[in-house]
C-alpha positions as CSV (number, residue, x, y, z in Angstrom):
1,M,-11.8,37.4,-15.1
2,K,-11.3,39.7,-12.1
3,K,-10.1,38.1,-9.0
4,S,-12.7,38.2,-6.2
5,S,-12.2,40.2,-3.0
6,N,-14.3,37.6,-1.3
7,G,-17.0,40.3,-0.7
8,L,-15.6,41.3,2.7
9,G,-15.2,44.9,1.8
10,H,-11.5,45.1,2.8
11,P,-9.4,47.4,0.6
12,A,-6.6,45.9,-1.5
13,V,-3.4,47.7,-0.5
14,Y,-0.5,46.7,-2.7
15,G,3.1,47.5,-2.4
16,R,6.2,46.1,-4.1
17,L,9.0,44.1,-2.5
18,N,12.2,43.3,-4.1
19,L,14.4,40.6,-2.6
20,T,18.0,40.5,-3.5
21,I,19.9,37.2,-3.0
22,G,23.5,37.0,-4.1
23,K,23.6,39.2,-7.2
24,L,20.1,38.3,-8.3
25,E,17.0,40.5,-7.8
26,W,13.5,39.4,-8.7
27,P,10.3,41.4,-8.1
28,H,7.4,40.1,-6.0
29,S,4.4,41.7,-7.7
30,K,1.2,42.5,-5.8
31,L,2.7,42.2,-2.3
32,R,1.0,44.6,0.0
33,S,3.2,47.1,1.8
34,S,1.7,46.1,5.1
35,F,2.6,42.4,4.5
36,A,6.1,43.4,3.4
37,M,6.6,45.2,6.8
38,L,5.3,42.1,8.6
39,V,7.8,39.9,6.7
40,T,10.6,42.2,7.6
41,I,9.7,42.1,11.3
42,L,9.4,38.3,11.3
43,I,12.7,37.9,9.5
44,S,14.4,40.1,12.0
45,T,12.9,37.9,14.7
46,L,14.2,34.8,13.0
47,L,17.7,36.2,12.5
48,F,18.4,38.1,15.8
49,S,16.1,36.8,18.6
50,S,16.9,34.0,20.9
51,C,14.9,30.9,19.9
52,T,13.1,28.5,22.3
53,S,12.7,25.7,19.7
54,S,14.7,22.5,20.2
55,Q,18.0,21.7,18.5
56,R,17.9,19.0,15.8
57,S,20.1,16.7,17.8
58,Q,17.7,16.6,20.8
59,P,14.5,14.6,20.4
60,A,12.8,16.4,23.4
61,V,11.0,19.6,22.7
62,N,10.7,22.8,24.7
63,R,7.0,23.8,25.0
64,I,6.6,27.2,23.4
65,K,4.3,29.9,24.7
66,L,1.4,30.2,22.4
67,S,-0.2,33.5,21.4
68,E,-3.8,34.1,22.4
69,Y,-4.7,33.8,18.7
70,T,-3.0,30.4,18.3
71,R,-4.4,29.2,21.6
72,S,-7.9,29.8,20.2
73,F,-7.3,26.8,17.9
74,V,-6.0,24.5,20.6
75,K,-8.2,21.6,21.9
76,I,-5.7,20.0,24.3
77,D,-2.7,21.6,25.9
78,T,-1.3,19.6,28.8
79,S,2.1,18.2,29.4
80,K,1.0,14.6,30.1
81,I,-1.5,12.8,27.9
82,A,-2.5,9.2,27.6
83,L,-4.2,8.0,24.3
84,I,-5.8,4.7,25.2
85,G,-7.2,1.9,23.1
86,A,-6.5,3.1,19.5
87,K,-5.4,1.3,16.4
88,V,-1.9,2.6,15.7
89,F,0.0,2.9,12.4
90,D,3.6,3.4,13.4
91,G,4.6,4.8,10.0
92,R,7.2,2.2,9.4
93,G,5.1,0.2,7.0
94,T,4.3,-2.6,9.4
95,Q,0.7,-3.8,10.0
96,P,-1.3,-1.6,12.4
97,K,-1.8,-2.7,16.0
98,S,-5.1,-2.5,17.8
99,A,-5.8,-1.6,21.4
100,Q,-2.6,0.5,21.8
101,T,-1.8,3.2,24.3
102,V,0.4,6.2,23.5
103,L,1.9,8.2,26.3
104,I,2.9,11.8,25.6
105,Q,5.0,13.9,28.0
106,N,6.3,17.4,27.3
107,G,5.8,17.1,23.6
108,V,7.6,13.7,23.2
109,I,6.3,10.2,22.9
110,L,7.1,8.6,26.2
111,E,5.8,5.1,25.5
112,V,3.7,3.2,23.0
113,G,2.4,-0.4,23.2
114,D,-0.4,-2.7,24.1
115,S,-3.0,-1.0,26.4
116,E,-3.0,-4.1,28.7
117,A,0.7,-3.9,29.2
118,I,1.1,-0.1,29.8
119,S,0.2,1.4,33.1
120,V,-0.8,5.0,32.8
121,P,1.2,7.0,35.3
122,K,-0.5,9.4,37.8
123,G,-1.1,12.8,36.5
124,F,-1.7,11.9,32.8
125,Q,-4.9,13.2,31.1
126,K,-6.6,10.1,29.7
127,L,-8.4,10.0,26.3
128,A,-10.3,6.9,25.3
129,M,-9.5,6.0,21.7
130,N,-11.6,2.9,21.2
131,G,-12.7,2.7,17.5
132,K,-10.2,5.4,16.5
133,T,-7.0,5.4,14.6
134,I,-3.7,7.1,15.3
135,I,-1.1,7.8,12.6
136,P,2.1,9.9,12.6
137,G,1.8,13.5,11.5
138,I,1.9,13.6,7.7
139,V,5.2,14.8,6.3
140,G,4.6,16.4,2.9
141,T,7.4,16.8,0.3
142,H,5.7,18.9,-2.3
143,N,3.5,21.4,-0.4
144,H,3.4,24.9,-1.7
145,M,2.0,27.9,0.2
146,R,0.8,29.6,-2.9
147,F,-1.5,29.0,-5.8
148,P,-0.2,30.2,-9.2
149,R,-2.3,33.4,-8.9
150,G,-2.1,34.1,-5.2
151,A,-0.6,33.7,-1.8
152,L,-2.1,31.3,0.8
153,F,-0.3,32.7,3.8
154,F,-3.4,32.8,6.0
155,S,-5.1,29.7,4.8
156,S,-2.5,27.1,3.9
157,P,-0.8,26.7,7.4
158,R,-4.2,26.1,8.9
159,L,-5.4,23.7,6.2
160,Y,-2.2,21.7,6.4
161,L,-2.4,21.3,10.1
162,A,-6.1,20.7,10.2
163,S,-5.6,17.9,7.7
164,G,-3.0,16.2,9.8
165,V,0.1,17.6,8.0
166,T,2.6,18.6,10.7
167,T,5.7,19.1,8.4
168,I,5.9,20.4,4.9
169,Q,8.7,20.9,2.3
170,T,7.6,23.8,0.1
171,C,9.5,22.5,-3.0
172,G,10.2,25.7,-4.9
173,T,9.0,29.3,-4.3
174,G,9.7,32.8,-5.5
175,H,9.4,34.0,-2.0
176,P,11.8,32.2,0.3
177,K,12.1,34.9,2.9
178,E,8.4,35.0,3.4
179,E,8.2,31.2,4.0
180,I,11.1,31.4,6.5
181,A,9.2,34.3,8.3
182,I,6.0,32.3,8.5
183,D,7.9,29.3,9.8
184,S,9.5,31.5,12.4
185,A,6.1,32.8,13.5
186,I,4.7,29.2,13.8
187,K,7.8,28.1,15.8
188,N,7.4,31.1,18.1
189,G,3.7,30.2,18.7
190,K,2.3,33.3,16.9
191,L,0.0,31.2,14.6
192,P,-0.9,27.6,14.0
193,G,0.7,25.6,11.3
194,P,3.1,22.9,10.3
195,E,6.9,23.0,10.5
196,I,8.0,24.5,7.2
197,I,11.2,23.3,5.5
198,G,12.0,26.2,3.2
199,S,13.0,25.9,-0.4
200,S,14.6,28.2,-3.0
201,P,13.4,30.0,-6.1
202,Y,13.4,27.9,-9.2
203,F,16.7,27.3,-10.9
204,T,16.8,26.6,-14.6
205,G,19.0,26.5,-17.7
206,P,20.1,29.5,-19.8
207,E,16.9,29.4,-21.8
208,G,14.5,29.0,-18.9
209,K,11.8,31.5,-17.7
210,A,13.0,35.0,-17.0
211,N,11.7,35.1,-13.5
212,F,13.7,31.9,-12.6
213,I,17.4,31.8,-11.7
214,R,19.0,31.1,-15.1
215,N,22.3,29.4,-15.4
216,T,24.1,32.0,-17.5
217,D,27.0,32.5,-15.1
218,E,28.4,29.8,-12.9
219,K,29.7,32.1,-10.2
220,L,26.3,33.8,-10.0
221,V,24.6,30.5,-9.5
222,R,27.1,29.4,-6.8
223,D,26.9,32.8,-5.0
224,T,23.1,32.6,-5.0
225,I,23.0,29.1,-3.5
226,S,25.4,30.1,-0.8
227,A,23.3,33.2,0.0
228,L,20.1,31.1,0.1
229,A,21.8,28.7,2.6
230,K,22.7,31.7,4.9
231,I,19.0,32.9,5.1
232,G,17.8,29.4,6.1
233,V,16.7,27.7,2.8
234,K,17.1,23.9,3.0
235,W,16.3,22.7,-0.5
236,I,17.2,23.9,-4.0
237,K,14.5,23.4,-6.7
238,V,15.5,22.9,-10.3
239,Y,13.1,23.1,-13.2
240,Q,12.5,21.7,-16.6
241,R,15.2,23.4,-18.7
242,T,18.0,22.6,-16.3
243,R,20.6,20.7,-18.3
244,P,22.9,18.1,-16.9
245,E,25.8,20.6,-16.9
246,D,23.6,23.1,-15.0
247,L,22.6,20.4,-12.5
248,R,26.2,19.4,-11.9
249,I,27.0,22.9,-10.7
250,I,23.8,23.3,-8.6
251,V,24.2,19.9,-6.8
252,D,27.9,20.6,-6.1
253,E,27.3,24.0,-4.6
254,A,24.2,22.9,-2.7
255,H,25.9,20.0,-1.1
256,K,28.9,22.2,-0.1
257,N,26.4,24.4,1.8
258,G,24.5,21.5,3.4
259,L,21.5,21.8,1.2
260,K,19.6,19.2,-0.8
261,V,18.4,19.4,-4.4
262,T,15.1,18.3,-6.0
263,G,13.8,18.7,-9.5
264,H,10.9,18.9,-11.9
265,L,12.9,17.6,-14.8
266,C,12.8,17.4,-18.6
267,A,16.1,18.5,-20.2
268,T,17.9,16.2,-17.7
269,T,16.7,12.7,-17.5
270,Y,16.1,10.8,-14.2
271,T,19.0,8.6,-14.8
272,E,21.3,11.5,-15.6
273,A,20.1,13.4,-12.5
274,A,20.6,10.3,-10.3
275,H,24.2,10.0,-11.4
276,L,24.8,13.7,-10.8
277,G,23.8,13.4,-7.2
278,I,20.3,14.9,-7.1
279,D,18.5,14.1,-3.8
280,A,14.9,13.9,-5.0
281,I,12.8,14.1,-8.1
282,E,9.2,15.5,-8.2
283,H,5.9,14.2,-9.7
284,G,6.7,10.5,-10.0
285,F,7.3,9.1,-13.5
286,I,5.4,11.7,-15.5
287,H,8.5,13.9,-16.3
288,S,10.8,10.9,-16.8
289,F,12.0,11.8,-20.3
290,D,14.3,8.7,-20.1
291,H,11.3,7.1,-21.8
292,A,10.5,9.7,-24.3
293,E,11.0,9.1,-28.0
294,E,12.9,11.9,-29.9
295,H,14.3,13.3,-26.7
296,V,17.5,15.3,-27.5
297,K,20.1,15.2,-24.8
298,G,20.3,18.4,-22.7
299,T,17.1,19.8,-24.1
300,C,13.5,19.7,-22.9
301,S,12.2,17.7,-25.8
302,G,10.6,14.5,-26.8
303,N,7.3,12.8,-27.4
304,R,5.1,12.5,-24.3
305,N,3.3,9.4,-25.4
306,F,5.2,7.4,-22.9
307,R,2.8,8.7,-20.2
308,S,0.1,6.6,-21.7
309,Q,2.0,3.8,-23.3
310,L,4.9,3.0,-21.0
311,N,4.9,-0.6,-19.7
312,I,5.5,-0.2,-16.0
313,D,6.7,-3.8,-15.7
314,S,9.4,-3.4,-18.4
315,E,13.1,-3.7,-18.1
316,E,13.4,-0.1,-19.3
317,V,11.5,1.1,-16.2
318,R,13.5,-1.2,-13.9
319,Q,16.7,0.3,-15.1
320,V,15.7,3.9,-14.4
321,Q,14.3,3.0,-11.0
322,S,17.4,1.0,-10.2
323,A,19.5,4.1,-10.9
324,L,17.4,6.1,-8.5
325,I,17.5,3.5,-5.8
326,H,21.2,2.9,-6.1
327,N,21.9,6.6,-5.9
328,N,19.5,7.1,-2.9
329,V,17.2,9.5,-4.9
330,A,13.8,10.0,-3.3
331,L,10.8,10.1,-5.7
332,S,8.1,12.6,-4.6
333,S,4.7,11.6,-5.9
334,T,1.8,14.1,-6.4
335,P,-1.2,12.0,-7.3
336,S,-3.8,14.4,-6.0
337,I,-3.0,17.2,-8.5
338,F,-3.0,14.5,-11.2
339,E,-6.4,13.4,-10.1
340,T,-7.6,17.0,-10.1
341,Q,-6.4,17.5,-13.7
342,A,-7.6,14.1,-15.0
343,R,-11.0,13.7,-13.4
344,G,-11.8,17.3,-12.8
345,A,-14.5,17.0,-10.1
346,A,-14.1,19.0,-6.9
347,D,-15.2,17.8,-3.5
348,P,-17.8,19.9,-1.7
349,R,-15.3,20.8,1.0
350,D,-12.9,22.1,-1.7
351,L,-15.5,24.5,-3.1
352,E,-16.5,25.5,0.4
353,A,-13.0,26.6,1.3
354,L,-12.1,28.3,-2.0
355,A,-12.6,32.0,-2.7
356,P,-15.3,32.8,-5.2
357,F,-12.8,33.6,-8.0
358,Y,-11.5,30.0,-7.8
359,V,-15.0,28.5,-7.6
360,E,-15.9,30.4,-10.8
361,A,-12.7,29.2,-12.5
362,Y,-13.5,25.7,-11.5
363,S,-17.0,25.9,-13.0
364,E,-15.5,27.2,-16.3
365,R,-12.9,24.5,-16.3
366,R,-15.5,21.8,-15.9
367,V,-17.4,23.1,-18.9
368,R,-14.3,23.1,-21.0
369,K,-13.4,19.6,-20.0
370,E,-16.9,18.4,-20.8
371,K,-16.7,19.9,-24.3
372,Q,-13.2,18.6,-25.0
373,G,-13.9,15.1,-23.9
374,A,-11.1,12.7,-25.0
375,D,-9.1,15.7,-26.2
376,W,-8.7,17.0,-22.7
377,Y,-4.9,17.4,-22.1
378,F,-4.4,15.4,-18.9
379,K,-5.4,11.8,-19.4
380,E,-6.9,9.4,-16.8
381,I,-4.3,6.8,-17.9
382,W,-1.5,9.1,-16.8
383,L,-2.8,8.9,-13.2
384,T,-3.2,5.2,-13.5
385,K,0.3,4.7,-14.8
386,S,1.7,7.1,-12.3
387,L,0.3,5.1,-9.3
388,A,1.5,1.8,-10.8
389,Y,5.0,3.3,-11.3
390,D,4.9,4.6,-7.6
391,L,4.0,1.1,-6.4
392,A,6.7,-0.6,-8.5
393,F,9.3,1.9,-7.2
394,Y,8.2,1.4,-3.6
395,T,8.2,-2.4,-3.9
396,A,11.7,-2.3,-5.4
397,G,13.0,-0.6,-2.3
398,G,12.8,3.0,-3.5
399,L,12.2,6.0,-1.1
400,L,8.8,7.1,-2.3
401,T,7.3,10.3,-0.6
402,A,4.3,12.4,-1.4
403,G,2.8,15.9,-1.5
404,P,-0.2,17.5,-3.1
405,D,1.4,20.3,-5.3
406,P,-1.6,22.6,-4.5
407,G,-3.4,24.2,-7.4
408,L,-6.7,24.4,-9.2
409,H,-9.2,22.9,-6.7
410,N,-6.5,20.8,-5.1
411,L,-6.0,22.4,-1.7
412,P,-3.3,22.3,0.9
413,G,-3.9,19.5,3.4
414,Y,-7.0,18.2,1.6
415,G,-4.7,17.2,-1.3
416,D,-2.4,15.3,1.2
417,Q,-5.5,13.3,2.4
418,K,-6.5,12.6,-1.2
419,N,-3.0,11.3,-1.9
420,Y,-3.7,8.6,0.7
421,E,-7.0,7.6,-0.9
422,L,-5.3,7.4,-4.3
423,F,-2.4,5.3,-3.1
424,I,-5.0,2.8,-1.8
425,E,-6.7,2.9,-5.2
426,G,-3.3,2.2,-6.8
427,G,-2.8,-1.0,-4.8
428,F,-0.8,0.2,-1.7
429,T,-1.8,-1.3,1.6
430,P,-2.9,1.2,4.2
431,A,0.4,0.7,6.2
432,Q,2.4,1.2,3.0
433,A,0.6,4.4,2.1
434,I,1.0,5.8,5.6
435,Q,4.7,5.0,5.5
436,V,5.1,6.9,2.2
437,M,3.3,9.9,3.6
438,T,5.1,10.0,7.0
439,F,8.3,8.2,7.7
440,N,9.5,8.2,4.1
441,G,9.0,12.0,4.0
442,A,10.8,12.5,7.2
443,K,13.7,10.3,5.9
444,S,14.0,12.3,2.7
445,L,14.1,15.6,4.7
446,G,16.7,14.2,7.1
447,L,14.3,14.3,10.0
448,A,13.6,10.6,10.6
449,D,15.3,10.7,14.0
450,E,12.7,13.2,15.2
451,I,9.4,12.7,13.4
452,G,7.6,10.5,10.9
453,S,6.9,7.5,13.1
454,I,5.2,6.7,16.4
455,E,8.1,5.6,18.5
456,K,9.4,6.3,22.0
457,G,11.6,9.5,22.1
458,K,10.2,11.1,19.0
459,K,8.2,14.3,18.8
460,A,4.5,13.8,19.5
461,N,3.3,14.7,16.1
462,L,0.2,12.5,15.8
463,V,-3.1,12.5,14.0
464,L,-6.2,11.1,15.7
465,L,-8.8,9.8,13.2
466,D,-12.4,9.1,14.0
467,G,-12.7,5.5,12.6
468,D,-10.8,2.5,11.4
469,L,-8.5,3.7,8.7
470,E,-7.5,0.1,7.8
471,K,-11.1,-0.7,6.8
472,M,-12.1,2.6,5.2
473,P,-9.8,5.0,3.3
474,S,-12.1,8.0,3.7
475,V,-11.3,7.9,7.5
476,I,-8.2,9.9,6.6
477,R,-10.5,12.9,6.3
478,K,-12.1,12.4,9.7
479,V,-9.5,14.2,11.8
480,D,-10.4,14.7,15.5
481,I,-7.3,16.2,16.9
482,V,-3.8,16.9,15.4
483,F,-1.0,16.8,18.0
484,K,2.0,18.9,17.0
485,E,4.8,18.5,19.6
486,G,2.3,17.4,22.1
487,I,-0.2,20.3,21.6
488,G,-3.6,19.1,20.4
489,F,-5.1,21.4,17.7
490,D,-8.8,21.5,16.7
491,P,-9.1,20.9,13.0
492,Q,-12.6,22.1,12.6
493,K,-11.8,25.5,14.1
494,M,-9.0,25.9,11.7
495,I,-11.1,24.9,8.7
496,R,-13.9,27.2,9.7
497,S,-11.4,30.1,9.9
498,V,-10.5,29.9,6.2
499,R,-13.9,29.0,4.7
500,G,-14.4,30.9,1.5
501,L,-11.0,32.6,1.8
502,V,-8.5,30.3,0.1
503,G,-6.8,32.2,-2.7
504,S,-8.6,35.4,-2.1
505,E,-7.0,38.8,-1.7
506,M,-7.8,38.5,2.0
507,D,-5.5,35.4,2.2
508,E,-2.6,37.8,2.7
509,Q,-4.4,40.5,4.6
510,L,-5.6,38.1,7.3
511,F,-2.2,36.7,7.9
512,L,-1.6,36.4,11.6
513,G,-5.3,37.0,12.2
514,K,-5.3,40.7,11.3
């Protein structure tokens, strides 16, 4: 199947960009030469220009100068704003409070409390929020900027922000410098999007995929991690064939360089990873080969029947979860990609945003799923078990976070919103689900002093929802305004700007509005 050009008539100009980190070099196929030049310019800006963004130790933010292009997506840009009369979820897991006022000044939450008790100072722009809900900006911990077959450099920052996602951890990429460049452009006001916490290429064992960083030489692995830290990567991602002895080296070197490590595991069990000092584990329970029959230590092996048969209330599960909790390991859940695989039906808004190539692929996938019936690979019970495992881990005191892991028809931002709906389906209360998706994510990323909750002194990263989220889960999709550091963005304008483009060849060409 040929990938669609989206019918816009733009030529596909491809170049080749090789990025060398440490002693490793890996090719980035099908990167346009023009985009490579743009990345080079932005990286230079990141490394050598003076920055106006705030230091991590300071909760206050310096208001950046927005480009004309970014400003076209702004709905409210004033230094003093009063949001009056809303229901507020503070992100801490406590019950929401009605009739609340939130004061924002210079990008920071100045005050939050009962509307009757807060007097709005002179000079504040007042916005009536009666019947609306305010939640913290969503903090996603598994939010890629690519589909397996294409870059989403134009569409994903807009879709994330439009959906209320103000911070993302990319959780593994073959293109770390590109992500750092895009984050720099966002921080400098050149385009709208979330804060991007950059991650590494995928690390694996000696027998892993050739385009991953294989652990065939300890010095090579350590040098690579050190080099990644120097360019601004914050997280190291390990993949399935990473053995315990590989993970020990990776964690040790990452922590020496101030980086954290997360993993999509198989050869290393969750319990082994916890004792080796991993910081987070991806995808909930579904890759926990602690529970797999015939699993051979240090190899990606074992029967996967546990995904359907595991008793979530068992002592076996409690022991694994206790190891994670005791060792302060976050568990990043990705229910929306599981739902996409298990149930298969796309929302109309997904198909409206996707490029024709992906819409066609979706239609073909639906036909295959219908034909295969019960033989379809991803089982509905896996999603059900996963949500039950998440709830048990959260209830036991575990640090549960969430991200969509975009792919198929599971889109950036939209998938984050679906995560909320699925958590409610799985038995979480609205306040608990919001905590998982906001404060817990911020805590895992080491940013809880700045973002993740609606509290005095924190950055004004807020999502204004049109309706009562406590009564209706679908209100998570009804985003009126997204405040990022006090600047209110128009979600509908951002969504319209990517309609029919997600995953297309133009998704790179239109980067920065070109």
